[in-house]
C-alpha positions in Angstrom: -17.4 9.4 8.1 -15.1 12.1 9.2 -13.0 13.2 6.2 -10.5 15.9 5.3 -10.1 17.6 1.9 -6.9 19.1 0.7 -6.2 21.3 -2.3 -4.6 20.2 -4.7 13.9 -16.6 -10.5 17.2 -17.9 -11.4 19.8 -17.2 -8.7 22.4 -15.7 -10.9 19.9 -13.4 -12.6 18.6 -12.2 -9.2 22.1 -11.7 -7.9 23.2 -9.7 -10.9 20.1 -7.5 -10.6 20.7 -6.9 -7.0 24.2 -5.8 -7.7 23.0 -3.5 -10.4 20.4 -1.9 -8.1 22.9 -1.3 -5.4 25.5 0.1 -7.8 23.0 2.3 -9.7 21.5 3.9 -6.6 23.0 7.5 -6.5 24.8 8.6 -3.4 24.0 12.3 -3.6 20.8 13.9 -2.3 19.2 17.1 -1.4 20.3 17.0 2.3 23.7 17.2 3.9 26.4 14.8 2.6 26.5 12.9 5.8 22.7 12.3 5.7 22.9 11.3 2.0 25.6 8.8 2.8 23.7 7.1 5.6 20.1 7.2 4.2 18.8 3.8 3.2 18.4 3.2 -0.5 15.7 1.1 -2.3 17.0 -2.4 -3.1 15.6 -3.8 -6.3 16.0 -7.2 -8.0 14.5 -8.2 -11.4 14.7 -10.9 -14.1 14.4 -8.1 -16.7 17.8 -6.8 -17.6 18.5 -3.3 -16.5 15.2 -2.8 -14.8 16.3 -3.1 -11.1 19.0 -0.5 -11.5 16.7 1.9 -13.3 13.9 1.5 -10.8 16.2 2.0 -7.8 17.6 5.1 -9.3 14.2 6.5 -10.3 12.7 5.9 -6.8 15.7 7.7 -5.2 15.0 10.6 -7.6 11.3 10.7 -6.7 12.2 10.9 -3.0 14.9 13.5 -3.4 14.3 16.7 -1.4 11.2 15.2 0.4 10.9 15.1 4.2 9.5 12.3 6.3 10.2 8.6 6.4 9.1 6.4 3.5 8.7 2.6 3.3 8.2 0.9 0.0 7.4 -2.6 -1.1 6.8 -3.5 -4.8 6.2 -6.8 -6.5 5.7 -7.3 -10.2 4.9 -10.8 -11.2 5.3 -10.2 -14.9 9.0 -9.2 -14.7 9.7 -11.0 -11.4 10.7 -7.6 -9.9 10.9 -6.7 -6.2 11.8 -3.4 -4.6 12.0 -2.6 -1.0 12.8 0.3 1.2 12.4 0.2 5.0 10.0 -2.5 4.3 10.1 -4.1 7.8 9.7 -0.8 9.7 6.4 -0.4 11.6 4.0 2.5 10.9 0.6 3.4 12.4 -1.8 2.0 9.9 -4.5 4.6 9.6 -7.3 3.4 7.2 -5.3 1.0 5.1 -5.9 -1.5 7.9 -9.4 -1.6 6.6 -8.4 -4.2 3.9 -7.0 -6.4 6.7 -10.3 -6.1 8.5 -12.1 -7.2 5.4 -9.7 -10.0 4.9 -10.3 -11.2 8.5 -14.1 -11.0 8.1 -13.9 -13.2 4.9 -11.4 -15.6 6.3 -13.5 -16.1 9.5 -16.6 -16.6 7.4 -14.8 -19.3 5.4 -13.8 -21.1 8.6 -17.5 -21.3 9.6 -18.6 -22.3 6.1 -20.9 -19.3 5.6 -21.3 -16.4 3.4 -21.4 -12.8 4.6 -24.7 -11.5 6.0 -26.5 -8.6 4.4 -25.3 -6.3 7.3 -21.7 -7.4 6.9 -21.8 -6.7 3.2 -23.2 -3.3 3.8 -20.5 -2.5 6.4 -17.8 -3.9 4.2 -18.8 -1.9 1.2 -18.9 1.4 3.2 -15.6 0.6 4.9 -13.6 0.0 1.7 -15.3 2.2 -0.9 -15.9 5.2 1.3 -13.4 4.5 4.1 -16.3 4.8 6.6 -15.0 4.7 10.1 -18.2 3.7 11.9 -18.6 0.7 9.7 -14.9 -0.3 10.4 -15.5 0.1 14.2 -18.5 -2.2 14.1 -16.7 -4.9 12.2 -13.6 -4.6 14.5 -15.8 -5.0 17.6 -17.5 -8.0 16.0 -14.3 -9.7 15.0 -12.2 -8.7 18.1 -8.4 -8.3 17.9 -8.1 -12.1 18.6 -9.6 -13.0 15.2 -7.6 -10.3 13.5 -4.5 -11.7 15.1 -5.5 -15.3 14.0 -6.0 -14.0 10.4 -2.5 -12.3 10.4 -0.9 -15.5 11.6 -2.6 -17.5 8.8 -1.7 -14.9 6.3 2.0 -14.9 7.3 1.8 -11.1 8.3 3.9 -11.7 11.4 5.0 -8.1 11.9 1.5 -6.6 12.1 0.1 -5.9 15.5 -3.6 -4.9 15.9 -4.4 -1.7 17.7 -5.3 -1.8 21.3 -8.5 -0.5 23.0 -10.4 -0.3 19.8 -8.0 2.0 18.1 -7.7 0.0 14.8 -6.1 3.0 13.2 -3.1 2.5 15.3 -2.5 -1.1 14.2 1.2 -1.4 13.5 1.9 -2.4 9.9 4.9 -2.9 7.6 5.3 -2.4 3.9 6.2 -6.0 3.5 3.2 -7.3 5.4 0.9 -5.1 3.2 2.5 -6.6 0.1 1.9 -10.0 1.6 -1.8 -9.1 2.0 -2.0 -7.7 -1.6 -0.4 -10.9 -2.9 -3.0 -13.0 -1.1 -5.7 -10.9 -2.7 -4.4 -11.1 -6.2 -3.2 -14.7 -6.4 -4.6 -18.1 -5.5 -3.8 -19.3 -2.1 -5.0 -21.5 0.8 -5.9 -18.5 3.1 -8.5 -16.7 1.0 -10.8 -18.4 -1.5 -11.1 -17.2 -5.1 -14.5 -15.8 -4.2 -13.2 -13.9 -1.2 -10.3 -12.5 -3.3 -12.6 -11.4 -6.0 -14.8 -9.7 -3.4 -12.0 -7.7 -1.9 -10.6 -6.6 -5.3 -14.1 -5.6 -6.5 -14.5 -3.3 -3.5 -11.1 -1.9 -3.8 -11.8 -1.2 -7.5 -15.0 0.8 -6.6 -13.3 3.3 -4.2 -14.9 6.7 -4.6 -12.9 9.2 -6.9 -12.0 11.4 -4.0 -10.1 8.5 -2.4 -8.4 7.1 -5.6 -5.2 9.0 -5.0 -1.7 7.7 -4.1 -0.4 4.5 -5.7 -2.6 4.7 -8.8 -0.9 7.9 -9.9 0.5 7.3 -13.4 -0.9 3.9 -13.8 -1.2 3.0 -17.6 -4.5 3.0 -19.4 -6.3 -0.4 -19.5 -5.1 -1.3 -16.0 -7.7 -2.3 -13.3 -6.9 -0.2 -10.3 -7.6 -1.5 -6.8 -6.7 0.9 -4.0 -7.0 1.7 -0.3 -5.5 4.8 1.3 -5.3 6.3 4.7 -4.0 9.2 6.6 -3.6 10.2 10.3 -2.3 13.2 12.2 -0.2 12.8 15.3 1.9 15.2 17.2 5.0 14.1 15.4 3.7 14.5 11.9 1.2 13.0 9.4 1.1 9.3 8.4 0.0 9.0 4.8 -0.3 5.6 3.2 -1.4 3.9 0.0 -1.7 0.4 -1.1 -2.5 -0.6 -4.6 -3.0 -3.7 -6.9 -2.9 -3.3 -10.7 -4.3 -6.0 -12.8 -5.7 -6.7 -16.3 -4.3 -5.9 -19.7 -1.2 -8.1 -18.9 -0.5 -6.2 -15.7 0.2 -8.0 -12.4 1.8 -5.9 -9.8 1.2 -4.5 -6.4 2.7 -1.5 -4.6 2.7 -0.3 -1.0 4.0 3.1 0.0 3.9 4.1 3.8 5.0 7.5 5.0 5.3 9.2 8.4 6.7 12.5 9.7 5.1 14.5 6.9 4.6 18.1 7.9 1.2 18.2 6.0 -1.2 15.8 4.3 -0.3 17.3 1.0 3.4 16.5 1.4 2.6 12.8 2.1 0.3 12.5 -0.8 2.9 14.2 -3.1 5.6 11.8 -1.9 3.5 8.7 -2.6 2.4 9.9 -6.0 6.0 10.7 -7.0 7.1 7.2 -6.2 4.0 5.7 -7.9 4.6 7.6 -11.1 8.2 6.5 -11.2 7.2 2.8 -10.6 4.5 2.8 -13.2 6.7 4.5 -15.8 9.5 1.9 -15.3 7.1 -1.0 -15.5 5.2 0.4 -18.4 7.8 2.3 -20.6 5.8 2.2 -23.7 2.5 3.7 -22.2 1.3 6.9 -23.7 1.4 9.9 -21.5 -2.2 10.8 -22.2 -3.5 7.5 -21.1 -1.9 7.5 -17.6 -4.1 7.7 -14.6 -4.4 11.2 -13.1 -5.7 11.0 -9.5 -8.0 13.7 -8.0 -6.4 16.9 -7.0 -8.7 17.1 -4.0 -8.0 13.9 -2.1 -10.1 12.9 0.8 -9.7 10.2 3.5 -11.1 9.3 6.9 -9.3 10.2 10.0 -9.4 7.3 12.5 -10.0 8.1 16.1 -6.8 8.0 18.2 -6.0 8.8 21.8 -4.3 12.1 22.6 -0.6 11.9 22.3 
């Protein structure tokens, strides 16, 4: 593995929440007035009174003064809350696509009424828990883009496009499609069996500490954290992404934050964690500060191979 280290629904209720979110979003920012006026704002809806407006405002606050382009998709089943920002914009996937690869592997095995082989389990574990690139490439070659495409179609991830010529790290993803994948992993459905879903969540819950950064930042104590991250440097800035599912202890929500155009890896990680802390705080307002999850200050991730720009 090649890694880098850096230093530290009722309709009326939904409509009312949407109105509150749009009205509550501030129109001032750190940049020029014209940029602040045209920058997209997170749109949140919720069945919980006041939550949509507060979350929209707090996400804007978390992003204030930060460079790069950010996409967000959040779904909390407990409060029936949804938040989106640029959620249909495509990004280079980097290593977060590895969850899609695992989903494809399990779905394909289901279709053929078989379990995973010992080899496949070894590769899958290394791919998710250590973000091992060699293991991912072996599974990608085995599955071929055609099977990945078939899984995406079955999963309803219609905006995702597999990377060409073996460059799985350049798969084009959207925040909404990643949320769709996380929803399939965390709730019963006809695409992935309960056994398959449990397998994915188990591996995402065993990611090594150096890679448990991003969306888990600020998660309340007692929460089961399932995460997969990725970063990738290109000539026009760093892509830094994090997808997370938070279950147990009455929690049932998923969060995707995708970023690009970051000047450094540190900047991308900081942006994601600022958004994550705002989201966790708003969804868990009574959580004690000393119980909140503090991610590593020395994050690592694997850099996928990409062609020269």
